[in-house]
C-alpha positions as CSV (number, residue, x, y, z in Angstrom):
1,M,1.0,15.4,13.8
2,S,1.3,17.9,11.0
3,G,4.6,19.7,10.5
4,Q,6.6,16.7,11.8
5,P,8.3,14.3,9.5
6,D,7.1,10.7,9.4
7,K,9.8,8.5,11.0
8,L,8.5,5.2,9.6
9,P,10.1,5.5,6.2
10,V,13.4,6.4,7.8
11,V,13.3,3.3,10.1
12,A,12.3,1.1,7.2
13,A,15.2,2.5,5.1
14,W,17.7,1.8,7.8
15,S,16.3,-1.6,8.4
16,R,16.8,-2.5,4.7
17,V,20.4,-1.2,4.8
18,L,21.2,-3.3,7.9
19,V,19.5,-6.5,6.4
20,V,21.4,-6.1,3.2
21,L,24.7,-5.5,5.0
22,G,24.1,-8.4,7.2
23,A,23.4,-10.7,4.3
24,R,26.6,-9.5,2.5
25,T,28.6,-10.1,5.7
26,Y,27.2,-13.6,5.9
27,R,28.0,-14.3,2.3
28,S,31.6,-13.1,2.6
29,L,32.1,-15.0,5.8
30,L,30.8,-18.3,4.3
31,L,32.8,-18.0,1.2
32,A,35.9,-17.2,3.2
33,L,35.5,-20.2,5.4
34,V,35.1,-22.4,2.4
35,V,38.4,-21.1,0.9
36,I,40.2,-21.4,4.3
37,A,39.0,-25.0,4.7
38,V,39.9,-26.1,1.1
39,A,43.2,-24.3,0.5
40,P,45.4,-26.3,3.0
41,L,44.2,-29.6,1.5
42,A,46.2,-28.7,-1.6
43,V,49.5,-28.9,0.3
44,G,48.8,-32.3,1.9
45,W,47.3,-31.2,5.3
46,G,44.5,-33.2,6.8
47,A,41.0,-32.0,7.6
48,Y,39.0,-33.5,10.5
49,V,35.4,-32.8,11.3
50,V,35.0,-32.9,15.1
51,K,31.9,-34.9,16.0
52,S,31.9,-34.7,19.9
53,G,32.4,-32.1,22.5
54,S,35.2,-33.0,24.9
55,M,37.5,-30.3,23.5
56,E,35.0,-27.5,24.2
57,P,35.2,-24.6,24.4
58,S,38.3,-24.5,22.3
59,I,37.0,-26.9,19.7
60,A,33.2,-27.4,19.2
61,V,31.1,-30.0,17.5
62,G,31.1,-29.2,13.8
63,D,34.4,-27.4,13.7
64,V,37.0,-28.5,11.1
65,T,40.5,-29.0,12.5
66,L,43.3,-28.6,9.9
67,A,46.3,-30.6,10.9
68,R,49.9,-30.7,9.5
69,P,51.4,-34.2,9.2
70,L,54.4,-34.7,11.5
71,E,57.7,-35.6,10.0
72,A,60.5,-37.6,11.5
73,G,62.3,-34.7,13.2
74,D,59.3,-32.8,14.5
75,K,58.9,-32.4,18.2
76,V,55.7,-33.4,20.0
77,R,55.2,-30.6,22.5
78,V,53.2,-31.0,25.7
79,G,50.2,-28.7,25.7
80,R,49.5,-28.8,22.0
81,V,46.5,-30.4,20.3
82,F,47.3,-33.5,18.1
83,V,45.4,-35.9,15.9
84,F,46.0,-39.6,16.4
85,D,44.3,-43.0,16.3
86,D,42.7,-43.8,19.6
87,P,45.0,-46.4,21.3
88,S,42.3,-47.7,23.5
89,S,39.8,-48.6,20.7
90,R,39.7,-51.9,19.0
91,T,38.2,-50.2,15.9
92,E,39.7,-47.4,13.9
93,R,38.8,-44.2,15.6
94,T,40.5,-40.8,15.2
95,L,40.9,-38.5,18.2
96,V,41.6,-34.8,18.4
97,H,43.0,-34.3,22.0
98,R,45.6,-32.4,23.8
99,I,48.9,-34.0,25.0
100,V,49.2,-33.1,28.7
101,E,52.2,-35.2,29.9
102,L,55.4,-36.8,28.7
103,R,55.6,-40.1,30.7
104,D,58.8,-41.6,32.1
105,D,58.5,-44.5,29.6
106,G,58.5,-42.1,26.7
107,D,54.7,-42.4,25.9
108,Y,52.3,-39.5,26.2
109,T,49.2,-38.9,28.3
110,T,46.3,-37.2,26.5
111,A,43.1,-35.5,27.5
112,G,40.2,-33.5,26.2
113,D,39.9,-29.9,27.5
114,A,36.4,-30.5,28.8
115,N,37.4,-33.8,30.6
116,N,38.5,-33.7,34.2
117,L,40.1,-37.1,33.7
118,T,42.9,-37.9,31.4
119,D,42.6,-40.6,28.7
120,V,43.1,-44.1,30.0
121,T,45.6,-45.6,27.5
122,P,49.0,-43.9,27.0
123,L,49.8,-42.7,23.5
124,P,53.1,-44.0,21.9
125,R,55.2,-41.4,20.0
126,G,54.8,-43.3,16.7
127,A,51.0,-43.1,16.9
128,V,50.9,-39.3,16.7
129,D,49.8,-38.5,13.1
130,S,49.7,-34.8,12.9
131,Q,49.5,-31.5,14.8
132,A,46.4,-29.3,14.8
133,V,47.4,-26.0,13.3
134,L,44.2,-24.2,12.1
135,L,40.6,-24.3,13.3
136,V,37.7,-23.5,10.9
137,P,34.5,-23.0,12.9
138,W,31.1,-24.5,11.9
139,V,32.2,-25.7,8.5
140,G,31.6,-29.4,9.4
141,L,28.1,-28.9,10.8
142,P,26.4,-30.0,7.6
143,V,28.4,-33.3,7.7
144,V,27.5,-33.8,11.4
145,W,23.9,-33.2,10.6
146,M,23.9,-35.7,7.7
147,Q,25.7,-38.4,9.7
148,T,23.2,-37.9,12.6
149,D,20.1,-37.7,10.3
150,Q,19.3,-34.1,11.3
151,W,18.0,-33.4,7.8
152,L,15.7,-30.5,9.0
153,K,18.7,-28.5,10.3
154,L,20.5,-29.2,7.0
155,L,17.5,-28.0,4.9
156,L,17.0,-24.9,7.0
157,A,20.7,-24.0,6.7
158,L,20.5,-24.3,2.9
159,L,17.3,-22.2,2.7
160,F,18.8,-19.5,5.0
161,T,22.0,-19.4,2.8
162,I,19.9,-19.1,-0.4
163,A,17.9,-16.3,1.2
164,A,21.0,-14.5,2.4
165,F,22.7,-14.7,-1.0
166,V,19.5,-13.3,-2.7
167,V,19.3,-10.4,-0.2
168,A,23.0,-9.7,-0.6
169,T,22.6,-8.9,-4.3
170,R,20.1,-6.0,-3.7
171,N,21.2,-2.4,-3.5
172,L,21.3,-0.7,-0.1
173,D,18.0,1.0,-0.8
174,G,16.4,-2.4,-1.0
175,E,15.9,-2.3,-4.8
176,P,17.2,-5.0,-7.2
177,P,19.9,-4.1,-9.7
178,K,18.8,-2.2,-12.8
179,W,18.8,-3.4,-16.3
180,T,21.7,-2.4,-18.4
181,M,21.9,-1.4,-22.1
182,L,24.6,-3.0,-24.2
183,R,25.7,-0.9,-27.2
184,V,26.7,-3.0,-30.2
185,V,28.9,-1.2,-32.7
186,R,29.2,-2.6,-36.1
187,D,30.9,-1.7,-39.4
188,P,29.7,1.6,-40.8
189,G,28.6,-0.2,-44.0
190,D,26.3,-2.3,-42.0
191,R,22.6,-1.3,-42.2
192,Q,22.5,-1.8,-38.5
193,S,25.6,0.2,-37.9
194,Q,24.6,1.3,-34.5
195,R,22.0,-0.4,-32.5
196,R,21.1,-0.5,-28.9
197,R,20.2,-4.0,-27.8
198,P,18.7,-4.4,-24.4
199,R,20.2,-7.1,-22.3
200,R,18.8,-8.3,-19.0
201,R,21.1,-9.1,-16.2
202,A,20.3,-12.3,-14.4
203,S,17.8,-11.6,-11.6
204,G,18.9,-11.4,-8.0
205,V,17.5,-14.8,-7.3
206,G,19.1,-16.4,-10.3
207,R,22.5,-14.9,-9.5
208,S,22.2,-16.0,-5.9
209,V,20.7,-19.5,-5.7
210,I,23.5,-21.1,-7.7
211,P,26.3,-19.6,-5.5
212,A,24.5,-20.3,-2.3
213,V,23.9,-24.0,-3.3
214,A,27.5,-24.2,-4.5
215,A,28.8,-22.7,-1.2
216,T,26.8,-25.1,0.9
217,T,27.8,-28.0,-1.4
218,A,31.4,-27.0,-1.0
219,L,31.0,-27.1,2.8
220,I,29.6,-30.6,2.6
221,F,32.3,-31.6,0.2
222,V,35.0,-30.3,2.5
223,G,33.4,-32.2,5.4
224,A,32.9,-35.4,3.3
225,S,36.5,-35.3,2.2
226,A,37.7,-34.7,5.7
227,T,38.1,-37.5,8.2
228,T,35.5,-37.4,11.0
229,A,37.2,-37.3,14.3
230,G,36.1,-37.5,17.9
231,A,37.0,-35.3,20.8
232,A,36.0,-38.2,23.0
233,F,34.8,-38.0,26.5
234,T,36.8,-39.8,29.2
235,D,34.6,-38.1,31.8
236,R,32.3,-35.1,32.0
237,T,33.4,-31.9,33.6
238,L,31.5,-29.6,36.0
239,N,31.7,-26.8,33.4
240,G,32.6,-26.2,29.8
241,A,36.0,-24.8,30.6
242,S,39.2,-26.8,30.6
243,N,40.2,-28.2,34.0
244,W,42.7,-30.9,33.1
245,R,46.1,-30.7,34.8
246,A,49.4,-31.6,33.2
247,G,51.2,-34.4,35.0
248,Q,48.0,-36.0,36.3
249,G,48.9,-39.3,34.6
250,H,46.6,-42.0,33.4
251,Q,44.3,-44.0,35.6
252,P,45.8,-47.4,36.6
253,Y,42.6,-48.8,38.1
254,V,40.6,-48.1,34.9
255,A,43.3,-49.7,32.9
256,A,43.4,-52.8,35.1
257,V,39.6,-53.2,34.8
258,L,39.6,-52.8,31.0
259,A,42.4,-55.3,30.7
260,D,39.9,-58.0,31.8
261,S,37.3,-57.2,29.1
262,P,34.3,-56.3,31.2
263,F,30.8,-56.7,30.0
264,G,30.4,-53.0,31.0
265,F,32.2,-50.5,33.2
266,W,30.5,-47.4,34.6
267,L,32.6,-44.8,36.4
268,L,29.5,-42.9,37.6
269,D,31.4,-39.6,37.2
270,E,28.6,-37.7,35.5
271,P,27.8,-34.2,36.9
272,G,24.1,-34.9,36.5
273,G,21.5,-35.9,34.0
274,T,20.0,-39.2,32.9
275,W,22.8,-41.3,31.3
276,A,25.8,-43.1,32.7
277,D,28.7,-43.7,30.3
278,D,30.0,-47.1,29.7
279,R,33.8,-47.1,29.5
280,S,34.0,-50.6,28.0
281,V,34.1,-51.2,24.3
282,H,30.4,-52.3,24.3
283,D,28.8,-48.9,24.7
284,R,26.2,-50.1,27.2
285,T,25.1,-46.7,28.4
286,G,23.4,-46.9,31.8
287,R,20.4,-44.9,33.0
288,Y,20.1,-43.0,36.3
289,Y,16.8,-43.2,38.2
290,D,16.7,-40.6,40.9
291,P,20.1,-40.9,42.6
292,A,20.4,-38.8,45.8
293,S,23.3,-36.8,44.3
294,Y,26.1,-36.8,41.8
295,Q,29.7,-35.8,42.0
296,R,30.5,-37.1,45.5
297,P,34.2,-37.6,46.3
298,G,35.4,-40.7,44.6
299,G,36.7,-43.9,46.2
300,L,40.0,-44.3,44.5
301,P,42.9,-42.1,45.7
302,N,45.1,-42.4,42.5
303,N,42.3,-42.4,40.0
304,P,40.5,-39.0,39.9
305,G,36.8,-39.1,39.6
306,S,33.6,-38.9,41.5
307,A,30.8,-41.1,42.9
308,I,27.0,-41.1,43.4
309,A,24.9,-41.4,46.4
310,T,21.8,-43.6,46.0
311,D,19.5,-43.7,49.0
312,G,16.3,-44.6,47.0
313,G,17.7,-44.2,43.5
314,R,19.0,-46.9,41.1
315,V,21.1,-47.2,38.0
316,I,20.2,-49.6,35.2
317,L,23.5,-50.8,33.6
318,G,22.6,-50.8,29.9
319,P,19.8,-49.9,27.6
320,D,18.7,-53.4,26.5
321,Q,17.9,-56.7,28.1
322,V,20.7,-59.3,28.0
323,T,20.9,-63.0,28.7
324,S,21.6,-63.9,32.3
325,P,25.1,-65.4,32.5
326,S,26.0,-68.7,34.3
327,S,29.4,-67.4,35.1
328,Y,29.9,-63.7,36.1
329,S,31.6,-61.2,38.4
330,I,30.3,-58.1,40.1
331,E,32.8,-55.4,41.0
332,L,32.1,-52.0,42.7
333,W,33.2,-49.6,45.4
334,F,30.9,-48.6,48.2
335,R,30.9,-46.5,51.4
336,T,28.2,-46.4,54.1
337,T,27.4,-46.1,57.8
338,S,23.9,-47.6,57.5
339,R,22.9,-50.7,59.4
340,S,19.8,-51.3,57.3
341,M,19.5,-53.9,54.6
342,G,20.6,-52.4,51.3
343,Y,20.6,-53.5,47.7
344,L,24.1,-53.1,46.1
345,A,23.8,-54.9,42.8
346,G,21.8,-57.7,41.1
347,F,20.2,-59.0,37.9
348,E,16.4,-58.5,37.3
349,S,13.9,-58.9,34.5
350,S,12.8,-55.3,34.4
351,T,13.9,-51.7,35.1
352,F,11.1,-51.1,37.5
353,S,11.4,-50.9,41.3
354,L,9.8,-54.4,41.5
355,S,10.7,-57.1,39.0
356,G,9.0,-60.3,38.2
357,R,12.3,-62.3,38.3
358,A,15.4,-61.4,40.2
359,D,18.6,-63.1,41.4
360,R,22.4,-62.8,41.5
361,T,21.8,-60.2,44.2
362,L,24.6,-58.7,46.4
363,L,23.1,-57.2,49.5
364,M,24.4,-55.5,52.6
365,E,22.7,-56.4,55.9
366,D,23.8,-54.9,59.3
367,G,27.0,-53.9,57.6
368,R,27.8,-57.4,56.3
369,L,27.9,-58.4,52.6
370,V,25.4,-61.2,51.7
371,F,25.1,-63.1,48.4
372,G,22.5,-65.8,47.7
373,S,19.4,-64.4,49.4
374,W,16.7,-64.8,46.7
375,P,13.7,-67.2,46.5
376,S,14.3,-70.8,45.7
377,W,13.4,-74.3,47.0
378,I,16.8,-74.4,48.7
379,T,18.3,-71.1,49.7
380,R,22.0,-70.9,50.3
381,S,24.0,-67.7,50.9
382,I,27.4,-66.6,51.8
383,T,28.1,-63.7,54.3
384,S,31.2,-61.8,55.0
385,P,32.5,-62.4,58.6
386,K,32.9,-58.7,59.4
387,A,30.9,-55.6,58.8
388,Y,32.0,-52.8,56.4
389,N,29.6,-50.0,57.4
390,D,32.5,-48.0,58.9
391,G,32.2,-44.9,56.7
392,R,35.3,-45.8,54.6
393,W,35.5,-46.8,51.0
394,H,35.7,-50.6,50.3
395,H,36.3,-52.6,47.1
396,V,34.0,-55.6,46.7
397,V,34.2,-58.3,44.0
398,L,31.7,-61.2,43.8
399,T,32.5,-64.1,41.4
400,S,30.3,-67.0,40.7
401,T,30.3,-70.1,38.4
402,N,27.7,-72.8,38.6
403,Q,26.5,-71.6,42.0
404,Q,30.0,-71.7,43.5
405,S,30.6,-68.1,44.6
406,T,33.5,-66.2,46.1
407,L,33.4,-62.9,47.9
408,Y,36.5,-60.6,47.9
409,V,36.8,-57.3,49.9
410,D,39.7,-54.9,49.5
411,G,41.6,-57.3,47.3
412,A,41.4,-60.4,49.5
413,Q,39.0,-63.3,49.7
414,V,36.7,-63.2,52.8
415,T,34.3,-66.1,52.2
416,A,33.2,-68.6,49.6
417,G,30.7,-71.4,49.1
418,S,27.7,-72.8,47.3
419,T,24.9,-70.3,46.7
420,T,21.2,-70.4,45.7
421,A,20.4,-71.6,42.2
422,V,19.8,-68.9,39.5
423,D,17.3,-68.8,36.6
424,S,18.0,-68.2,32.9
425,Y,16.1,-65.2,31.5
426,F,16.5,-61.9,29.8
427,G,17.1,-58.9,32.1
428,Y,19.2,-56.0,33.3
429,W,22.1,-55.5,35.7
430,R,21.4,-52.8,38.2
431,I,22.7,-51.1,41.3
432,G,21.4,-49.1,44.2
433,S,17.9,-50.5,44.7
434,G,15.8,-53.4,43.5
435,S,14.0,-56.6,44.5
436,I,14.5,-60.3,44.8
437,G,11.3,-61.1,42.7
438,F,7.7,-60.0,42.5
439,F,6.4,-62.2,45.3
440,S,9.2,-61.4,47.7
441,G,9.0,-57.7,47.6
442,L,11.5,-54.8,47.5
443,I,14.9,-54.8,49.2
444,G,15.7,-51.6,50.9
445,S,17.8,-49.3,48.7
446,F,21.5,-48.9,49.5
447,N,21.9,-45.9,51.8
448,G,25.5,-44.8,50.8
449,E,27.8,-44.0,47.9
450,L,28.8,-46.1,44.9
451,D,31.6,-45.8,42.5
452,N,33.3,-47.6,39.6
453,V,30.9,-50.5,38.8
454,A,32.0,-53.3,36.5
455,I,30.2,-56.4,35.4
456,Y,31.9,-59.4,33.8
457,T,30.6,-62.5,32.1
458,T,33.5,-64.5,33.5
459,A,34.7,-65.2,37.0
460,L,37.7,-63.1,37.8
461,S,40.7,-64.9,39.4
462,A,42.0,-64.0,42.8
463,Q,45.1,-62.7,41.1
464,R,43.2,-60.3,39.0
465,V,41.0,-59.1,41.9
466,A,44.2,-58.3,43.8
467,A,45.6,-56.5,40.8
468,H,42.5,-54.3,40.6
469,W,42.8,-53.5,44.3
470,A,46.5,-52.7,44.0
471,A,45.8,-50.3,41.1
472,R,43.4,-48.2,43.1
């Protein structure tokens, strides 16, 4: 409309101003982070790139933790974040976790802020390396991306940084800097006593690409020179906030199971999703297939955690096929009131509902525990004398060597004997539902709750079974 000013040039001008200011802010922030991350290294502090998320929200993946080495007289204060070698790992692994308890024996209990369980293994005083003092956010992300082969993210970050540095060199009106004239003054006797010589400043792109690449390279250098550290999960929490409690103590049952070097150990404490963490050193991550629900109240009074309800679902205990063992132990906790036949655990050739080959199957029938009911020319099974479908949590361990099997319930032997022959093949351990072979059909799924499943490639002794029960 005539007589009214056109608003488009005004909007475009302000947009250019905001973009340039944003680019300058990003450039300043990036350079400041590089300086903050590099400077403490000069005085002997350690830098640690955090690779996992159990310290969230206070420390996120890709943050760099700057830690001051502890000296002989320094105090280790409960509630502070420290850097130390993981005492439960057989390989060198650095952890960034919070100390939440001073134990009676002088050791410390540690935990991640996002974990609702404390770490299993106590931390000796002499194993504490340094105290976290300063956190530099995001600086380690390029290192995390490189180590996890996320090259696209790394390339996009570099291109964005170059673009931001280029834009940051422009004037607020969006124009590039002007040329300048350099006056050269010579001796009066010189024929060219006064001469103006034009000299071009480096273009905005030229002055920006090199600093941008240098800044990104500096971030990568800082991360590469830093030690990569884990804020490792001992369990997943219901939300991202911290909900550990000082004085909760370590988990004696978990420690007792790990002391016997299980093939795999699954707490089943996940709040949801697909994957079931393996707490053993073998990293055999399990997979959930439609459990009825997660985060049911757990079965162990002195070991905080949760359980799952199956009722049609199953959990495959490990991502890859393994050789069927001749000597083995199955350990788990269960609770049910069902009288129907239910599949607790077994070994099968596939992850499907119906497998071609299946044996080593622990069933529950009319409340009693049964082991040995799978097809063979001669079928022999053992059955518990009493029923356990009383709605209470029970601890069951089945051990077998060369078809001689023993069944323990709540820490004590309840039956033993010769059981059906087993085959040798590659397959998967599983719980919750399954079959006893393709031609025999499905076994009803276990209608109840399961917790703390462990598989061993040895037969546990009666003494160790009793020790596990006592550690509950």
